[in-house]
C-alpha positions in Angstrom: 125.9 104.6 88.7 125.7 102.1 91.6 129.4 101.5 91.5 130.2 105.2 91.6 128.0 105.8 94.7 129.5 102.8 96.4 133.0 104.2 95.7 132.0 107.6 97.1 130.6 106.0 100.2 133.9 104.1 100.8 135.9 107.3 100.3 133.8 109.1 102.8 134.2 106.3 105.3 138.0 106.1 104.8 138.1 109.9 105.2 136.3 109.7 108.5 138.6 107.0 109.8 141.8 108.8 108.7 140.6 112.1 110.2 139.7 110.4 113.5 143.1 108.6 113.7 144.9 111.8 113.0 143.0 113.8 115.5 143.5 111.0 118.2 147.2 111.2 117.8 147.2 114.8 118.7 145.3 114.2 121.9 147.6 111.6 123.4 149.9 113.2 126.0 153.6 112.5 126.3 153.0 109.5 128.6 150.9 107.9 126.0 147.6 108.2 127.9 144.3 109.8 127.0 142.5 111.9 129.5 139.0 111.0 130.7 137.4 114.0 128.8 139.1 112.9 125.6 137.8 109.3 126.1 134.3 110.5 126.3 134.8 112.7 123.4 136.2 109.9 121.2 133.4 107.5 122.3 130.9 110.1 121.3 132.8 110.8 118.1 133.0 107.1 117.2 129.3 106.8 117.7 128.6 109.7 115.4 131.0 108.2 112.8 129.0 105.0 112.9 125.8 107.0 112.4 127.3 108.7 109.4 128.5 105.5 107.9 125.1 103.8 108.4 123.3 106.8 106.8 125.6 106.7 103.8 125.2 102.9 103.3 121.4 103.2 103.7 121.3 105.9 101.0 123.5 103.7 98.7 121.6 100.5 99.4 117.9 101.3 100.2 116.5 99.2 102.9 113.3 98.2 101.2 113.7 96.6 97.8 110.8 95.0 96.0 111.5 92.9 93.0 108.9 91.5 90.6 105.9 92.9 92.5 104.2 96.2 91.5 103.7 98.9 94.2 100.0 99.8 94.5 97.9 102.3 96.4 95.6 100.7 99.0 93.1 103.5 98.7 93.0 103.1 95.0 92.3 99.3 95.4 89.5 100.1 97.8 87.9 102.3 95.2 88.3 99.7 92.5 86.5 97.3 94.7 83.6 99.5 95.5 83.1 100.5 91.8 83.1 96.9 90.8 80.5 95.9 93.4 78.2 98.8 92.4 78.5 98.0 88.7 77.8 94.3 89.2 75.0 94.8 91.6 73.2 96.9 89.0 73.8 94.4 86.3 76.1 96.8 84.3 78.7 94.0 83.7 79.3 95.4 80.3 80.9 98.4 82.0 83.3 96.2 84.1 86.9 96.1 83.0 87.7 92.5 81.6 90.9 92.5 83.7 88.7 91.7 86.8 87.5 88.5 85.2 89.4 85.7 86.9 87.4 82.7 85.6 84.2 81.8 83.7 81.9 78.8 83.6 78.9 77.6 81.7 76.5 74.8 82.8 73.4 73.2 81.4 70.5 73.3 83.7 67.7 70.7 83.3 65.7 71.0 86.4 63.4 73.8 87.8 65.4 74.3 91.1 69.0 74.9 92.0 70.7 74.8 95.4 73.8 76.9 96.0 76.2 75.9 98.7 79.9 76.2 99.8 82.0 73.1 99.8 82.1 71.5 103.3 80.1 74.5 104.5 83.4 76.5 104.6 83.0 80.2 104.7 84.4 82.1 101.7 84.7 85.9 101.4 82.7 86.0 98.1 79.7 88.0 97.3 77.1 86.2 95.1 75.1 88.3 92.7 72.4 86.8 90.6 70.8 88.1 87.4 67.7 86.4 85.9 67.6 86.2 82.1 64.6 87.1 80.1 64.2 83.6 78.8 64.4 80.0 80.0 67.4 79.0 77.9 68.5 76.1 80.1 72.0 77.6 80.6 73.7 78.9 83.8 76.5 81.3 83.2 79.0 82.1 86.0 81.8 84.7 86.1 84.2 85.2 89.0 85.4 88.8 89.4 88.2 89.9 91.7 89.9 93.3 92.0 93.5 93.6 93.0 94.9 92.3 96.3 98.0 93.5 98.1 100.3 92.9 101.0 102.1 95.9 102.4 101.4 97.8 99.2 102.7 95.0 96.9 100.3 93.6 94.4 99.8 89.8 94.7 96.7 89.5 92.4 98.4 87.0 90.0 99.4 84.7 93.0 95.8 84.3 94.1 93.7 81.4 92.8 90.0 81.6 91.8 87.5 79.4 93.5 86.1 76.1 92.0 82.6 75.7 90.7 80.7 72.4 90.0 77.2 71.5 89.1 76.0 68.1 90.2 72.3 67.4 89.5 70.4 70.4 91.0 73.2 71.5 93.3 75.9 74.2 92.5 78.9 73.9 94.8 81.4 76.6 95.3 84.8 75.2 96.3 87.5 77.0 98.2 90.3 78.3 95.9 93.6 76.4 96.0 95.8 77.9 98.7 99.0 79.9 97.7 101.9 79.8 100.1 103.6 83.2 100.1 106.8 84.0 102.0 108.1 87.6 102.3 111.4 88.9 103.6 111.6 92.5 104.7 114.7 94.6 105.5 114.6 97.7 107.7 117.2 100.3 108.6 119.2 99.7 111.9 118.3 101.7 114.9 121.4 104.0 114.3 119.5 105.3 111.1 115.8 104.8 112.1 116.2 107.0 115.2 116.8 110.0 112.9 114.6 109.0 110.0 111.6 108.1 112.1 111.3 104.8 110.2 109.4 102.1 112.1 111.4 99.2 113.3 110.5 95.6 112.5 109.0 95.3 116.0 106.6 98.1 115.3 105.6 96.7 111.9 102.0 95.8 111.1 101.2 93.9 107.9 98.6 95.7 105.7 96.6 93.2 103.7 94.0 94.1 101.0 92.0 91.1 99.9 90.3 92.8 97.0 86.6 92.5 96.1 85.5 89.0 95.2 82.2 88.5 93.4 80.6 85.5 91.8 78.1 86.7 89.2 75.5 84.2 88.0 73.1 84.5 85.1 70.3 81.9 85.5 67.2 81.0 83.4 64.2 83.2 84.0 62.1 80.8 86.1 64.8 78.8 87.8 64.1 78.6 91.6 67.1 79.1 93.8 67.7 77.6 97.2 70.5 79.3 99.2 72.4 76.8 101.3 75.6 79.0 101.4 74.6 81.1 104.4 75.5 84.1 102.2 73.4 87.1 101.5 72.6 86.4 97.8 71.8 89.6 96.0 69.7 89.9 92.9 70.5 92.4 90.1 68.3 95.5 90.4 65.9 95.4 87.4 
């Protein structure tokens, strides 16, 4: 199908060139010169021909091609994040889709106090939600939830890394996720096409980034005393 459309496009272009050459022959006077009005006409006609060629090529070879990344709706991603946050805040983790679970940990807690902090006091866009268990079982369970993230409508969730979590003594440290370096190349239609289609040029482009909802859910023993050193607003599950 792609080869057929390319051949049709080439035939149209050849037809335009042949018609233009034939018409130009008729306008040349006996002295072999072209009048001023005809020059203007041919300049304009040439420009129109270029526009037609560009439109045909743009139709045959779309300007925006995304390979390997799924297209997503940013409004849908926003709803997913809100639904996840509401469910987790109410402790309804059994209603949360397992696909949002990015990583899980389990630690043995021996003390009666626990400090929570970010590594090197670096800020992280992570909400911390804590659920107290009904018993003092000496176990701290942690689950990192994250909804889909995207760049310009392309899902990049699988390219994002979860944070690290370590327990040393009575201190729980949340470490920044390993950075992922992403490079994108975007093509846009030339001005000769975009002036008619209304498509934004590269100079008018703004990158749309959706980070997704990131939540660290902690289930702690009933009487474990928490000390927040993360400068985050730690929320407790509504009982």
